N, C-alpha and C positions, 0 to 999 in steps of 0.2 A: 875180596872175599874168599875165604878158605871153605873148601868143603871136604869134610872127612867122612868117607865112606867105607863100605865093606859089609861083609855079613856079621850077624850078631856075634859076640864073643871074640872078636879078633882085635880088640883094644881100641876102638874107635873113640870111647869117651875118655879113656884113660889119656889117649894122646891128646885129643881136643882139650881136655882140662889142663894138662901140663903145658901145651902150646899155648893156651890161653893165659895162664900164669906167668909164663916167661915172656910173652909178648905184651901183655896188658891190653888184650883184646876180648871181648865179650864171646862166650861161646852159647850157641842155643841148641839145645837137644831135642829132637823130634819128640822123642819118647816123654821127656820131662813135660814139653809143652801139651801134649795130648793127655797125660796123667792129670795136668791142672784142670782140663776140661772135664775128664770123668770125675774128679773130686768135686766138681760143682754140679754134679749130675745132669750137665748139659747134653752128654752124649756117652754111650757106652763104648767099651773098647771095640766091641763086635761092629758098631756102627760109625765108626771114625773116619770112613773112607774120605780121604782128602783134607780133613780138618788141620792136621800138623802141617801140611805142605801150605795150606793157605796161611796159616800163622807164620810159618817161615818166610814165606813170599812178602808178607807184610812187614816184617822185621827187616828183612833184607832191603826193602825200598826205603824204609825209615833210616836204618844205618847209612846207606849209600847216598841217599838225598841229602844227608848231613855230612857227607865226605869222611864217613867213619868206616873201619873195618869191622869184619866179624867173622866168627867161625861156626859153621853149621854141621852139626852132628847126627847123621842118619845114614840109613842103610844106602841110599842114593844109587839105587839101581837104575839103569837108563830107561827100561820100560816103564816104571813106576813115574819116574820123573816126566817122562814124554806125556804120560796121561794127566798127572796131577800138578806138576809145577814146569811146564813147557817154556815158560819164560827164562827159567834158569839156564837153559840152553843157548839163549841169546845174548847173555852177558858175560863179561870177563871175570874169570875166577880161577883160583888154583885148586886142583882136585888132588887129593892124597888118599889112596885106597889102603887100608889095612888089612892084612892077610894074617893067618897063623899056620905056617907051614907044616907043623907036627899035629896032626889030626887028634892023636892021643891027649895031647895038652889042650887042645881046643876043646874036645868032648869033656875033659875033666873041668874045664873053666865053664862051661854051660851047666854040667851036672851039680856043681858046687856054689855058682854064683848066686849071691842075693843083693840085687841093685838098690834095694831100699828107696825105690821110687813110689810113694804113697799113691795108690790109684792106679798103679801100673801092675803088669804081670811078668813072670818070668817064663822064659821059652825052655822047652825041653830038646834034647838032642835031635829027635825027629823033625821038630819045627825047623831047626837050622839045616838039615839035609834037605827039607823042601824048599826053603829060601834059597840055599845054594844052588839047587837045580834050576831055578828060574832068574838067578842072579846075572845080571850083565854090567859090567864097568860103566860107569857114566860116560867116560871119554877115553879114547886111547892114549891121550897125553895125560900122563899123570905121574906121580910119584908113588911107588909101592913100598910100603914099610911093613916088615914081618915083626909081629908083636912078640916073638921069642928071642928078638934082639933086645939089648939093654934100651930102657925108655929114654934115658938121657941121650943115648946115640940117635936114637929115632927123632927126638924133639930137635936136636942139632940139625940132621938132615932135612927135617921138614921146615926149619927156619931157613936154610940156605936155599931150598927149592922155592919157598913163599917170596923171598927177598928178590928173585929174578923177576924184574918188570911188575911187581906187585907191592902194595903197601908202600 
């Protein structure tokens, strides 16, 4: 199991998708899973408390029950995981945290990005600052990748990290 976390706009989904393609491992994005629930009018974005985490936990159980690997793409802040997916803290996984060390580039990404996830919403820079103020890394043992670096180099480092006693 590979968890790719970090605050929005730091390249989590870009890395997760590139790693997924390179390793031929499925990637599950919390935002995309929750957007599917919204598209079916089962829940609004504002009432989503825990739905995405429950779906990811179910997918993880199925994947690992079948002895398969998976990548999970979400903010992965420790306080949210403790509240909404505490079982994650009890299993073995590799944690990769994405960061963007240049705040101007990070802000530009947020201000200009269109994720094209039907049923989902885009965040404003003020939302990012709020998330950042509450963000806690999922665990201290992690690989930190800076998204201002070359994507191929980050994928290579991620693969090396994941291959250490995993997959």
